[in-house]
C-alpha positions as CSV (number, residue, x, y, z in Angstrom):
1,M,-17.4,-5.3,-13.6
2,S,-18.5,-2.9,-10.9
3,P,-16.7,0.5,-10.6
4,V,-14.4,0.9,-7.6
5,L,-15.2,3.9,-5.5
6,F,-12.3,5.7,-4.0
7,Q,-12.6,8.1,-1.1
8,P,-10.5,11.1,-2.1
9,R,-8.3,12.4,0.7
10,P,-7.6,16.1,1.1
11,R,-4.0,17.1,0.4
12,S,-3.6,18.2,4.0
13,E,-4.1,14.6,5.1
14,A,-1.2,13.1,3.2
15,P,0.2,9.9,4.6
16,F,3.0,10.4,7.1
17,E,4.9,7.3,6.1
18,A,7.2,9.4,3.8
19,A,8.5,11.4,6.8
20,G,11.6,9.1,7.0
21,D,12.4,9.6,3.4
22,V,12.0,13.4,3.7
23,L,14.2,13.5,6.8
24,R,16.8,11.4,5.1
25,V,16.9,13.9,2.2
26,I,17.0,16.9,4.5
27,S,19.7,15.3,6.7
28,D,22.0,14.7,3.8
29,P,24.6,17.5,3.8
30,R,25.2,17.1,0.1
31,T,21.6,18.0,-0.7
32,P,20.6,21.5,0.5
33,V,16.8,21.7,0.9
34,F,14.9,25.0,0.7
35,V,11.4,26.1,1.3
36,T,10.0,29.0,-0.8
37,V,7.1,30.9,0.8
38,H,5.3,32.9,-1.9
39,A,3.5,36.2,-1.3
40,S,0.2,34.4,-1.5
41,G,1.3,32.2,1.4
42,R,1.9,29.0,-0.7
43,R,4.9,27.0,0.5
44,R,7.0,24.7,-1.6
45,Y,9.9,22.5,-0.2
46,G,12.4,21.1,-2.6
47,Y,16.0,20.5,-3.6
48,W,18.1,20.3,-6.8
49,Q,19.0,16.8,-7.9
50,P,22.2,16.8,-9.9
51,Y,22.5,14.8,-13.1
52,D,23.7,11.3,-12.7
53,S,25.2,9.9,-16.0
54,A,25.2,6.3,-14.7
55,T,21.4,6.3,-14.3
56,N,20.7,9.0,-16.8
57,R,18.5,10.7,-14.2
58,G,18.5,14.0,-12.4
59,G,19.4,17.5,-13.5
60,C,16.1,18.8,-12.2
61,Y,14.3,20.4,-9.3
62,V,12.6,17.9,-6.9
63,A,9.7,18.9,-4.7
64,L,9.1,17.4,-1.3
65,S,5.7,16.7,0.1
66,T,4.5,20.0,1.6
67,P,2.1,18.4,4.2
68,V,4.8,16.1,5.4
69,C,7.4,18.9,5.7
70,D,4.9,21.2,7.4
71,R,4.2,18.5,9.9
72,L,7.9,17.9,10.6
73,H,8.3,21.6,11.1
74,S,5.4,21.8,13.5
75,E,6.8,18.9,15.5
76,G,10.2,20.6,15.7
77,R,12.1,18.0,13.7
78,I,13.2,20.5,11.1
79,M,14.0,24.2,11.4
80,L,14.3,27.1,8.9
81,G,17.5,29.1,8.4
82,D,17.8,32.8,7.7
83,P,15.4,34.3,5.2
84,L,16.3,35.5,1.8
85,V,13.6,38.0,1.0
86,D,12.5,38.8,-2.6
87,P,9.5,41.0,-3.5
88,A,7.4,38.0,-4.5
89,K,8.8,35.3,-2.2
90,T,10.9,34.4,0.8
91,T,13.3,31.5,0.7
92,Y,14.7,29.6,3.7
93,R,17.2,26.9,4.0
94,V,15.7,23.8,5.8
95,W,17.9,22.1,8.4
96,P,17.2,19.0,10.5
97,T,17.1,19.7,14.2
98,R,19.7,18.0,16.3
99,T,18.1,15.9,19.0
100,P,20.2,16.0,22.2
101,A,21.4,12.6,23.4
102,T,19.5,11.3,26.4
103,P,21.6,11.3,29.5
104,I,22.6,7.9,30.8
105,R,21.3,7.3,34.3
106,I,23.3,4.8,36.4
107,P,21.3,3.2,39.1
108,V,22.6,3.8,42.6
109,T,22.1,1.1,45.1
110,P,21.5,2.3,48.6
111,M,24.2,1.6,51.2
112,H,23.5,-0.9,54.0
113,A,23.4,0.4,57.5
114,A,26.7,-1.3,58.4
115,A,28.5,0.3,55.4
116,Q,27.1,3.7,56.4
117,T,28.6,3.4,59.9
118,L,31.9,2.3,58.6
119,A,31.9,5.2,56.1
120,A,31.3,7.7,58.9
C-alpha cells in the first residue's frame, strides 16, 4: 500500500466554510463571544458553553477558529466592543454587525404625452 501524501495547509489558510457556523454562534444572544488579545499579539476567540445534563456535554470554554473570525472581522461582518484592559491581555466582546436592509425600489413608468397634458 502506498503512503498518501498530504499537502499541509498553513493555519492562516483555514477553510472558510465554517463562517456560517461561527456567525450563528456570535449572533446567538444567549452565547456571549469574546476575543482575548494577549500582550504578544496572539488572539483567541471563544465562548463559555454551559453544561447540558441531557447530553452530558458542556461546562467548558469553546474556542472558535481564529482565521475565520479574523476574516469576518476584516470583512466587517463582526465588530468588537469596548476593551477590558489587563496588564497581560485585552478582552473585547464580539458582536455581529447589523446589515441594513436594502431599500425597495418601485419602478416608475413614464407618463404618456397625453396624460402629461391632462395633468398640467
